[in-house]
C-alpha positions as CSV (number, residue, x, y, z in Angstrom):
1,M,85.2,75.0,103.9
2,D,86.8,77.9,105.6
3,V,89.2,77.6,108.5
4,S,90.4,80.9,109.9
5,G,92.6,81.6,112.9
6,G,95.7,83.0,114.2
7,S,99.3,82.2,113.3
8,G,102.9,82.1,114.5
9,Q,102.4,80.5,117.8
10,P,105.5,79.2,119.3
11,R,106.1,75.6,118.7
12,S,105.8,73.1,121.5
13,D,109.3,71.8,122.1
14,D,110.0,69.8,125.3
15,G,113.4,68.6,124.2
16,E,116.0,68.0,126.9
17,P,119.4,69.7,126.7
18,T,122.4,67.6,125.9
19,E,124.6,69.6,128.3
20,R,124.3,72.3,130.9
21,P,125.0,75.7,129.3
22,A,128.1,77.4,130.4
23,G,126.6,80.8,130.7
24,P,125.7,82.9,133.8
25,T,124.2,80.9,136.6
26,A,122.1,81.9,139.5
27,P,120.0,80.3,142.2
28,T,116.7,78.8,141.1
29,N,114.0,81.4,140.7
30,D,110.5,81.1,142.1
31,G,108.1,79.9,139.6
32,G,110.1,80.7,136.4
33,P,111.3,78.4,133.7
34,D,114.0,75.9,134.7
35,P,117.3,77.5,133.6
36,T,118.7,74.1,132.6
37,D,115.7,73.2,130.5
38,A,116.5,75.0,127.2
39,P,115.6,73.0,124.1
40,T,118.4,72.0,121.7
41,A,116.6,73.3,118.6
42,P,116.2,77.0,117.7
43,P,112.8,78.4,118.7
44,R,110.1,79.0,116.1
45,A,110.5,82.7,116.1
46,G,113.7,82.4,114.1
47,T,117.4,82.6,114.6
48,P,119.5,85.7,114.0
49,A,122.9,85.6,112.4
50,D,125.4,83.2,114.2
51,T,128.1,84.8,116.2
52,G,130.5,83.7,118.8
53,K,132.4,80.5,118.2
54,P,136.2,81.2,118.4
55,E,138.5,80.1,115.6
56,P,141.5,77.9,116.7
57,E,144.4,80.2,117.3
58,P,147.4,80.5,119.7
59,E,146.4,82.0,123.0
60,P,147.4,85.7,123.2
61,P,149.3,86.9,126.3
62,A,147.2,88.0,129.3
63,E,147.9,91.7,128.7
64,T,146.1,91.8,125.3
65,P,142.6,90.4,125.3
66,T,141.4,89.9,121.7
67,P,137.8,89.8,120.4
68,E,136.8,86.6,118.8
69,N,135.6,85.9,115.3
70,K,132.0,86.9,114.7
71,N,131.1,84.1,112.3
72,P,131.2,80.8,114.2
73,K,130.6,77.5,112.6
74,T,128.5,76.2,115.5
75,P,124.7,76.9,115.0
76,P,123.2,78.9,117.8
77,E,120.9,77.4,120.4
78,P,118.2,79.1,122.4
79,P,119.4,80.8,125.5
80,T,118.6,79.3,128.8
81,S,115.6,80.7,130.5
82,A,114.9,82.1,133.9
83,T,112.1,84.3,135.1
84,D,112.9,87.3,137.2
85,E,109.9,88.1,139.3
86,T,111.6,90.8,141.3
87,G,111.9,93.3,138.5
88,E,115.5,94.1,139.3
89,R,117.3,95.8,136.4
90,G,120.6,97.2,135.3
91,H,121.6,100.9,135.3
92,A,122.1,101.5,131.6
93,H,119.4,103.4,129.6
94,A,117.8,102.9,126.2
95,G,115.2,104.8,124.3
96,M,112.0,103.0,123.4
97,A,111.4,102.4,119.7
98,K,108.0,104.1,119.7
99,G,108.3,105.7,116.2
100,R,108.5,103.5,113.2
101,P,107.1,100.0,113.9
102,P,109.2,97.0,113.0
103,Q,108.6,95.7,109.5
104,R,106.8,92.5,109.1
105,P,108.8,89.7,107.5
106,R,107.7,88.4,104.1
107,E,104.7,86.2,104.5
108,P,105.4,82.5,104.2
109,G,104.4,80.7,101.0
110,G,102.0,77.9,100.8
111,G,102.2,76.9,97.1
112,L,102.0,78.9,93.9
113,L,101.3,82.6,94.4
114,M,98.4,83.6,92.1
115,G,98.0,87.2,93.0
116,R,97.2,89.7,95.8
117,P,93.5,90.8,95.7
118,F,92.9,93.5,98.3
119,G,96.6,93.1,99.2
120,V,96.1,89.6,100.5
121,P,98.3,86.9,98.9
122,V,96.5,84.0,97.3
123,Y,98.3,80.7,97.1
124,V,97.4,77.4,95.3
125,A,98.7,74.5,97.4
126,P,100.3,71.5,95.6
127,S,97.4,69.3,96.8
128,W,95.0,71.4,94.6
129,F,96.6,69.9,91.5
130,I,95.7,66.4,92.8
131,V,92.1,67.5,93.3
132,A,92.0,69.2,89.9
133,A,93.1,66.0,88.2
134,L,90.5,64.0,90.2
135,I,87.7,66.4,89.3
136,T,88.8,66.3,85.7
137,W,88.7,62.5,85.6
138,V,85.3,62.1,87.5
139,F,83.6,64.9,85.6
140,G,85.0,63.7,82.3
141,G,83.4,60.3,83.0
142,Q,80.0,62.0,83.5
143,L,80.4,64.0,80.4
144,D,81.0,60.8,78.4
145,R,77.5,59.7,79.4
146,V,75.9,63.0,78.7
147,L,77.9,64.2,75.7
148,P,79.6,61.1,74.1
149,E,80.3,63.0,70.9
150,L,83.0,65.0,72.7
151,G,85.4,62.1,72.8
152,A,88.8,63.0,74.4
153,A,87.9,66.7,74.4
154,R,85.7,66.0,77.4
155,Y,88.7,66.1,79.6
156,L,89.5,69.6,78.5
157,V,86.0,70.6,79.4
158,S,86.3,68.9,82.7
159,L,89.6,70.7,83.4
160,F,87.9,74.0,82.7
161,F,85.1,73.0,85.1
162,A,87.7,72.2,87.9
163,I,89.3,75.6,87.4
164,A,86.0,77.4,87.3
165,F,84.8,75.6,90.5
166,Y,87.9,76.6,92.4
167,A,87.5,80.2,91.1
168,S,84.1,80.1,92.8
169,V,85.8,78.8,96.0
170,L,88.2,81.7,95.8
171,V,85.3,84.1,95.6
172,H,83.9,82.4,98.7
173,E,87.1,83.1,100.5
174,L,87.4,86.6,99.3
175,A,84.0,87.3,100.9
176,H,85.6,86.4,104.2
177,T,88.6,88.5,103.4
178,V,86.7,91.6,102.5
179,A,84.6,91.3,105.7
180,A,87.8,90.8,107.8
181,I,89.3,93.9,106.2
182,R,86.1,95.8,106.9
183,F,86.4,94.9,110.6
184,K,90.1,95.8,110.6
185,L,91.2,92.2,111.1
186,P,94.6,91.3,109.5
187,V,94.4,88.5,106.8
188,R,97.6,86.6,106.5
189,R,96.8,84.8,103.2
190,I,94.2,82.8,101.3
191,Q,95.1,79.2,100.3
192,L,93.3,77.0,97.8
193,Q,94.0,73.4,98.8
194,F,92.7,69.8,98.8
195,F,89.2,70.4,100.1
196,G,88.3,74.0,99.3
197,G,90.0,77.1,100.6
198,V,91.3,78.6,103.8
199,S,91.3,82.3,104.8
200,E,93.9,82.8,107.5
201,I,92.6,85.6,109.6
202,E,95.1,86.4,112.3
203,K,92.8,87.8,115.0
204,E,89.4,87.0,116.3
205,A,86.4,89.3,115.8
206,E,85.8,91.5,118.8
207,T,82.0,90.8,119.1
208,P,79.7,87.8,118.4
209,G,77.9,89.9,115.8
210,R,81.0,90.5,113.8
211,E,82.0,86.8,114.1
212,F,78.6,85.8,112.8
213,V,78.8,88.2,109.8
214,L,82.4,87.1,109.1
215,A,81.4,83.5,108.9
216,F,78.1,84.0,107.0
217,V,79.3,86.0,104.1
218,G,81.2,83.1,102.6
219,P,78.2,80.7,102.2
220,L,76.0,83.6,101.3
221,L,78.2,84.4,98.3
222,S,78.3,80.8,97.3
223,L,74.5,80.8,97.3
224,V,74.5,84.0,95.2
225,L,76.9,82.3,92.7
226,S,74.7,79.3,92.5
227,G,71.7,81.5,91.7
228,L,73.7,83.4,89.1
229,F,74.7,80.2,87.4
230,Y,71.1,79.0,87.5
231,L,69.9,82.2,85.8
232,A,72.7,81.8,83.2
233,M,71.4,78.3,82.4
234,Q,67.9,79.5,81.4
235,P,68.7,80.7,77.9
236,V,71.2,77.8,77.2
237,E,70.2,74.5,75.7
238,P,70.6,71.7,78.4
239,G,72.3,69.1,76.2
240,T,75.3,71.4,75.2
241,V,78.7,72.0,76.8
242,P,77.8,75.4,78.2
243,G,74.6,74.0,79.7
244,V,76.4,71.1,81.4
245,L,79.1,73.4,82.7
246,L,76.6,75.9,84.1
247,A,74.6,73.2,85.7
248,G,77.7,71.7,87.3
249,L,78.8,75.0,88.7
250,M,75.3,75.8,90.0
251,V,75.1,72.4,91.8
252,S,78.7,72.6,93.1
253,N,78.3,76.1,94.6
254,L,75.0,75.0,96.2
255,I,76.8,72.1,97.8
256,V,79.6,74.3,99.0
257,A,77.1,76.7,100.6
258,I,75.0,74.0,102.3
259,F,78.1,72.1,103.5
260,N,79.6,75.2,105.0
261,L,76.4,76.1,106.8
262,L,76.5,72.8,108.8
263,P,76.7,73.9,112.4
264,G,80.0,72.6,113.5
265,L,83.6,73.9,113.6
266,P,85.7,74.4,111.5
267,L,82.9,75.0,109.0
268,D,81.4,78.5,108.6
269,G,78.2,77.2,110.2
270,G,80.2,76.2,113.2
271,R,81.5,79.7,113.6
272,M,78.0,81.0,113.3
273,L,76.9,78.7,116.1
274,R,79.9,79.8,118.1
275,A,78.8,83.4,117.7
276,V,75.2,82.6,118.8
277,V,76.4,80.7,122.0
278,W,78.9,83.5,122.6
279,K,76.1,86.1,122.5
280,I,73.9,84.0,124.8
281,T,76.5,83.1,127.4
282,G,78.8,86.1,127.1
283,R,81.9,83.8,126.9
284,P,83.6,83.1,123.5
285,M,85.1,80.0,125.0
286,S,81.7,78.5,125.7
287,G,80.7,79.1,122.1
288,T,83.9,77.4,120.8
289,V,83.4,74.4,123.0
290,A,79.8,73.9,121.9
291,A,80.5,74.4,118.2
292,A,83.6,72.1,118.4
293,W,81.7,69.2,119.9
294,V,78.9,69.7,117.4
295,G,81.6,69.6,114.7
296,R,83.0,66.3,116.1
297,A,79.4,64.8,116.1
298,L,79.1,66.0,112.5
299,A,82.3,64.3,111.6
300,V,81.0,61.0,112.9
301,S,77.7,61.6,111.0
302,V,79.6,62.2,107.7
303,L,81.7,59.1,108.2
304,I,78.7,56.9,108.7
305,G,75.9,58.7,106.9
306,L,77.5,59.7,103.6
307,P,78.1,56.1,102.3
308,L,74.6,55.1,103.5
309,L,73.0,58.0,101.7
310,N,74.9,57.2,98.5
311,Y,74.0,53.5,98.8
312,S,70.3,54.3,99.4
313,G,70.1,56.4,96.2
314,A,69.6,59.7,98.0
315,F,72.2,61.3,95.6
316,G,70.7,59.8,92.4
317,G,72.2,56.4,92.5
318,G,70.7,53.1,93.8
319,T,71.6,49.7,95.1
320,E,71.3,48.3,91.6
321,D,74.0,50.7,90.3
322,A,76.4,50.3,93.2
323,N,79.5,48.2,92.9
324,G,82.5,47.5,95.1
325,M,84.6,50.4,93.6
326,D,81.8,52.9,94.2
327,A,81.4,51.8,97.8
328,L,85.2,52.1,98.4
329,T,85.2,55.5,96.8
330,D,82.3,56.7,98.9
331,G,83.9,55.3,102.1
332,L,87.3,57.0,101.4
333,L,85.6,60.3,100.6
334,A,83.5,60.1,103.8
335,A,86.6,59.2,105.8
336,V,88.6,62.1,104.5
337,L,85.8,64.6,105.1
338,A,85.2,63.3,108.6
339,A,88.9,63.5,109.4
340,I,89.1,67.1,108.2
341,I,86.1,68.1,110.2
342,W,87.2,66.3,113.4
343,T,90.8,67.7,113.2
344,G,89.5,71.2,112.5
345,A,87.2,71.0,115.5
346,G,90.0,69.9,117.7
347,N,92.3,72.6,116.4
348,S,89.6,75.2,117.1
349,L,89.4,74.0,120.7
350,R,93.2,74.3,121.1
351,M,93.2,77.7,119.6
352,A,90.5,78.9,121.9
353,R,92.3,77.6,124.9
354,L,95.5,79.3,123.8
355,R,93.7,82.6,123.4
356,E,92.1,82.3,126.8
357,H,95.6,81.9,128.4
358,L,97.3,84.5,126.2
359,P,97.0,87.3,128.9
360,E,99.3,85.1,131.1
361,L,102.2,85.7,128.7
362,R,103.7,88.9,130.1
363,A,107.0,90.3,129.0
364,R,107.7,91.6,132.5
365,T,107.4,88.2,134.2
366,L,109.2,86.2,131.4
367,T,112.2,88.5,131.2
368,R,115.6,87.5,132.6
369,R,117.7,90.0,134.5
370,A,120.6,91.4,132.6
371,V,124.0,92.9,133.4
372,P,125.3,95.8,131.2
373,V,128.9,95.4,130.1
374,E,131.1,97.5,127.9
375,T,132.3,96.4,124.5
376,G,135.9,95.4,125.5
377,T,134.9,93.5,128.7
378,P,136.4,90.0,128.8
379,L,133.8,87.2,128.8
380,S,135.1,85.8,132.1
381,E,134.7,89.1,133.8
382,A,131.2,89.6,132.3
383,L,130.2,86.2,133.6
384,R,131.6,87.0,137.0
385,R,129.5,90.1,137.2
386,A,126.4,88.3,136.0
387,N,126.8,85.6,138.6
388,A,127.4,88.1,141.4
389,A,124.2,90.0,140.4
390,G,122.1,86.8,140.0
391,A,121.5,87.7,136.4
392,R,121.3,85.4,133.4
393,A,121.9,87.8,130.4
394,L,124.5,90.2,129.2
395,V,123.8,93.5,127.4
396,V,126.7,95.1,125.6
397,V,126.6,98.9,126.1
398,D,128.7,101.9,125.0
399,A,130.6,104.2,127.3
400,D,127.4,106.2,127.9
401,G,125.4,103.1,128.9
402,N,123.4,102.9,125.6
403,P,122.7,99.3,124.6
404,L,124.4,98.1,121.5
405,S,123.9,94.3,121.3
406,L,122.9,91.2,123.2
407,V,125.3,88.4,124.1
408,R,123.7,85.1,123.1
409,E,124.1,82.2,125.5
410,A,124.7,79.9,122.5
411,A,127.8,81.9,121.7
412,I,129.0,81.6,125.3
413,V,128.7,77.9,125.3
414,G,130.9,77.7,122.2
415,V,133.8,79.3,124.1
416,P,136.0,77.0,126.1
417,E,136.4,78.1,129.7
418,H,140.2,78.6,129.4
419,R,139.6,81.0,126.5
420,R,137.1,83.2,128.2
421,P,139.6,85.7,129.7
422,W,140.8,86.5,126.2
423,V,137.4,86.8,124.5
424,A,135.7,90.2,124.4
425,V,131.9,90.1,124.8
426,S,131.5,92.2,121.7
427,G,132.7,89.3,119.6
428,L,129.8,87.1,120.9
429,A,127.0,89.6,120.6
430,Q,124.1,90.1,118.2
431,D,123.5,93.7,117.2
432,L,120.2,95.2,118.3
433,T,117.6,96.3,115.8
434,D,114.5,98.4,116.4
435,G,112.3,95.3,116.4
436,M,114.4,93.7,119.1
437,R,113.5,96.3,121.7
438,V,110.3,95.2,123.5
439,S,108.3,97.2,126.1
440,A,108.1,95.5,129.5
441,E,104.4,96.3,129.5
442,L,103.6,94.1,126.5
443,A,101.5,91.0,127.2
444,G,99.3,88.4,125.4
445,E,98.6,88.8,121.7
446,D,100.4,92.2,121.5
447,L,103.6,90.6,122.8
448,L,103.3,87.8,120.2
449,D,102.7,90.3,117.4
450,V,105.9,92.1,118.2
451,L,107.9,88.9,118.4
452,R,106.4,87.7,115.1
453,A,107.2,91.0,113.4
454,T,111.0,90.6,114.2
455,P,112.0,87.0,114.6
456,A,115.0,86.6,117.0
457,T,116.2,84.4,119.8
458,E,116.5,87.3,122.3
459,Y,114.9,90.7,122.8
460,L,116.0,93.7,124.9
461,V,113.1,94.5,127.3
462,V,113.0,98.2,128.4
463,E,110.7,100.3,130.6
464,D,108.6,103.1,129.2
465,T,111.3,105.5,130.6
466,G,113.9,103.8,128.5
467,E,115.7,102.0,131.3
468,I,116.9,98.5,130.6
469,Y,114.7,95.9,132.3
470,G,116.3,92.7,131.0
471,V,116.4,90.2,128.2
472,L,113.5,88.2,126.9
473,S,114.2,84.8,125.3
474,A,112.0,83.4,122.6
475,A,112.5,80.0,124.2
476,D,111.1,81.3,127.5
477,V,107.9,82.5,125.7
478,E,107.7,79.1,124.0
479,R,107.8,77.2,127.2
480,A,105.3,79.6,128.8
481,F,103.0,78.7,125.9
482,V,103.4,75.0,126.6
483,R,102.6,75.4,130.3
484,A,99.6,77.6,129.5
485,M,98.2,75.1,127.1
486,A,98.7,72.3,129.6
487,R,96.4,73.9,132.1
488,P,92.7,73.3,131.9
489,S,90.5,76.2,130.7
């Protein structure tokens, strides 16, 4: 089974704040996120190095403001959010980082790294070892009936079969990967897990034809493998270890191909059905809805039909051979398969709805207005300027107005009000990197790609001319995601 889709979506987090942030305040904006509704946990995009909580020390005299320690002990929180629909901006300027793109972070794991064919990391999930042990035990029992002379060695043969079978599954997934690379679609990773494998393709195919091909190549290659194992069986004596292994691999690859061709998401056949409906209607969402509901119907059919088929002898057994343990095993297997298909169909619907609302995520509308302040500006003075301008973010600039760093609201909260006249904003700021400069024109998936490439809590948003537009909070993007997903398609 292959389940491919995008990654890195902001996590839904509707947690209420424990206290009102002590940062810049402004009147309620029109239609933007509630400025007092920041979650208490860091956003999914990641958290930069902590800065900003002052160390206990005697207060200095008023004439000599001193910067605070840059390594606080209080963990950062996401900044409060506010949407500035007016497009008002500061007067400092910054060049767009149009040259070298930000480097992608190391891809997350997912188990044991086995290699990187075609540059795509392949992981074996811990759950695979459970399945390998189960296959070894079940296939070993069958070998005991067919080749009783093997004795305990049958489990070594069974283990080899389990490894060879999952090697076939890997070939199935590599077919999807090669097709995705051919269509210039980024593949995040391949993971071998409990029931088969997953090729995590980060973007959708641009046309229904490509979607169909991308889905079909996996089952097609499984069919080819089944045929190759069948041809390899011909010169081999049936009652031998090689004959039994080849027969088992032929049948298992045939089952993988047929199962994946069933027309319901998240199976490959469901993606093929989605492509057909997409082609007919012209709307990818219509194809997703149709294939997802067929997938849910398929899950119910598997839950009810698989135990009945086994009991009726459709798979080689019969009522005279059935016992309570066999019935329980069949029921558990059917329940697990049905749950996987049902959950995958629901996830496909959610992902489709998310992609449909992605264009609503625009950096320009989610950005908070910012006030440029110089390095030595006391925090109290910077907050006064922000409140006077109705801004909700502070950008530290040099004497020429070039941005140097962003003052995080979490650091402001950590400074007691009576200490703020003696704390310089530079001691509460996070240095800017190239990846933290975001164009105000970014929207949808392009915006998310930039945020995923450089995880941070805040980003400097600039115009194409280089002028500072404001500050974008990852928490604002996250809440916009939640609102978009809550609206019907």
